[in-house]
N, C-alpha and C positions, 0 to 999 in steps of 0.2 A: 386259882382255880380251886373250886370245892370238889370233894369226893363224888358228889352226885354228878357234876359235869364230866369229870374224869371216867366214871363208870359208864355214863351214857356214851361218850366218844369210844370207849374201848368195845362196847357192845356194837355200835355201828361199823366200827373198823372190822371186827369179826364177821359181820354180816356181809360187808364188801368183799372181804377176803374170800369167804365162801362162795360168793356170787362169781368171782373171778378165778376160782380154783386155785387160790394162793396159799402158800405155807402161812399158817398163823399161829403164832405162840406168844401172845401178849397178855399180861395181867395188869390189874390196876396198881399193884405194888411196884411193878416196873416203871410205871409212868410217874408215880410219886417219887421214886428215886431219881428219875431223870429230872424232874422240876427241881428237886432239892440240889442236885449236881450243878445246875445252872443258877442257882440262887434266885429262882423266880424271874430271871430275865429272858427276854427273847433270844433265841438261838441264832437269829439271822442279824439283828441290829445291836444286840447286846444292851440297849438302852431301855427299851419299853418293858413294861410288866407284862407277863404272859397272860393271855386271854383265851387261847385256843391251843389245840395240838395239831400237828401236821405230819404227814409222811414226807421225808426228804425226797423219797422217790416214790411216786404214787402206785397204789395198787393196781390201777388200771393198765399201768405199763409192765406189770408182772413182778413188782418188788414185793418182798415178803412183809407180813404184818408181824414185825418183831421189834423188841426194844430198840434195836440198833437203827431203825428206820424212822423213829419217832423223834420229832423235835417239837418243843414248846415254842410258841411265838405270839407276837402281838397281833392285833386286827390288822394293823397297817401292812405289815409284812405279808400276812396270809392274803389279804386282798391283792397285793402285788403279784404273789406267787400263783394264786388260784390253784389249779390242778396240774400245775407244771412241776418239773423236777428241779433239784439243786443245780444242775448244770445250766439249766435255763436261766435261773436267778443270776448265775455268775456271767453268762453270756449277755444278759441285759444290763449288766453293771449295778445290779441291785446289791450285790455284795462284792467285796474286792477279792483279789486272789489269796490274800492272808486269811480271810474269814472263810473262803471256799476250802482251802486246804485244811484249815483248823476243823471245820465240820466233817469233812471227809475222814480225817483221822479220828475224830470222836466216835463217828459211826463204826469205824472198823475196830475200834478198841472197847466198844460197849458189848453187853451180853448178846450173844449171837451175831456179832459183827462179822465174823467169818462167812456167814451166809450171804453178806451183802457184796462180797469181793466181785463175784462174777457180774452181778447187776450193775455195779459201778463201772466195771471194765467196758460193759456194753454201752451204758448210758454216756460215758465220757469219749466214746469212740475208739478206745484202745483196741478193741476188737469190734467187728461189724455185727456178728450174730452169735447166738448161743452155739452153733456148729463150730464156730472159729475157737471156742474155749477148749475143745478137746484135741486141737492140733498141736 
């Protein structure tokens, strides 16, 4: 991916975050670091070269627009995932348990990963609603 494509995606993500009133703290440099971290390979299948960027947990579902929530992916994996979340990819067997756990750990260990903990707990069904987080 070139810097122009990355810049355009970051702008669009910021716009969507604002539209959904979602916390947004994403910079182009963060994306470049993530791509380098994965050696230019798709985060979901490891094989294909990245062509796009994806939120592991979509903004429409209340996930933050932060580096921890961004995964580079190939066109094939993005077409499978569409606008669903990582849990959906696992439940449909597009990724195996090992890859699912690996991605969750990667998300939590990235910059601002701690901001994704509650969203992951809700998305995975560990808690049923944001209200349950305070109990």
